[in-house]
C-alpha positions in Angstrom: 26.0 -50.2 75.2 24.5 -47.0 73.9 21.0 -46.2 73.9 18.8 -45.2 70.7 18.7 -41.6 71.6 22.5 -41.7 72.1 23.0 -43.0 68.5 20.5 -40.7 66.8 22.5 -37.8 68.4 25.7 -39.1 66.8 23.7 -39.4 63.5 22.5 -35.7 63.8 26.1 -34.7 63.6 26.2 -36.0 60.0 24.8 -33.6 57.2 23.9 -34.3 53.8 26.6 -32.3 51.8 24.3 -31.4 49.0 21.5 -30.2 51.3 23.4 -29.2 54.4 20.8 -31.0 56.7 21.5 -33.8 59.1 20.7 -37.2 57.8 17.9 -37.7 60.7 16.1 -34.6 60.0 16.4 -35.5 56.3 14.4 -38.7 57.1 17.2 -41.1 55.8 17.5 -43.1 59.0 14.9 -45.7 58.9 15.8 -47.5 62.1 18.4 -48.8 64.3 19.1 -52.2 65.9 21.3 -52.2 69.1 22.6 -55.6 70.6 25.3 -55.4 73.2 28.2 -53.7 71.5 26.8 -54.0 67.9 24.8 -51.4 66.3 23.1 -51.9 63.0 21.7 -48.7 61.2 19.1 -48.9 58.5 18.9 -46.0 56.1 18.1 -44.9 52.6 19.5 -42.4 50.3 17.6 -39.6 48.4 18.4 -41.7 45.3 20.2 -44.8 44.2 22.6 -42.6 42.3 23.1 -40.3 45.3 26.7 -39.0 44.8 26.9 -38.4 48.5 26.3 -42.0 49.5 29.7 -43.3 50.0 30.6 -40.2 52.1 27.4 -40.6 54.3 28.0 -44.3 54.8 31.5 -43.8 56.0 30.6 -41.2 58.2 27.9 -43.2 59.8 30.3 -46.1 60.5 32.8 -43.5 62.0 30.5 -41.5 64.2 28.7 -44.6 65.6 32.0 -46.4 66.4 33.0 -43.4 68.4 30.2 -43.9 70.9 31.4 -45.6 74.2 30.4 -49.2 74.2 30.3 -49.7 70.5 32.6 -52.2 68.8 30.7 -53.2 65.7 28.6 -51.1 63.3 26.7 -52.6 60.6 25.2 -49.9 58.0 22.5 -51.1 55.8 21.1 -49.2 52.9 17.5 -50.1 52.0 15.4 -48.6 49.3 11.7 -49.5 50.4 10.0 -47.3 51.0 11.8 -44.9 48.9 12.8 -41.5 50.2 10.5 -38.5 49.4 10.5 -35.0 50.7 7.7 -35.7 52.9 10.2 -37.8 55.1 11.8 -34.4 56.0 11.2 -33.2 59.7 9.3 -30.0 60.4 12.7 -28.4 61.2 14.2 -29.5 57.8 11.2 -28.4 55.9 11.3 -25.0 57.6 15.1 -24.6 56.9 14.4 -25.4 53.3 11.3 -23.3 53.0 9.0 -26.2 52.4 5.3 -25.8 53.5 
């Protein structure tokens, strides 16, 4: 069974194709639930009409399934709270030139 740090590490390998920043530093990941060999990922997208949404969801499923001990992945999109640029990590803000 992977720990949260391992799962977050896998998720950091997935980048928003429009912005080029990983989805963790984008602030899109709202939480994880790890129970035995099942991992639940709770996330949002920058908007309900995000064209990269299906690609990001597919990549999350694939990356987390690659982790040792993971047999099932449940990807859950939530819209509350809505994503805002304030959710970007300091590193992402620096990369985008947001102060």
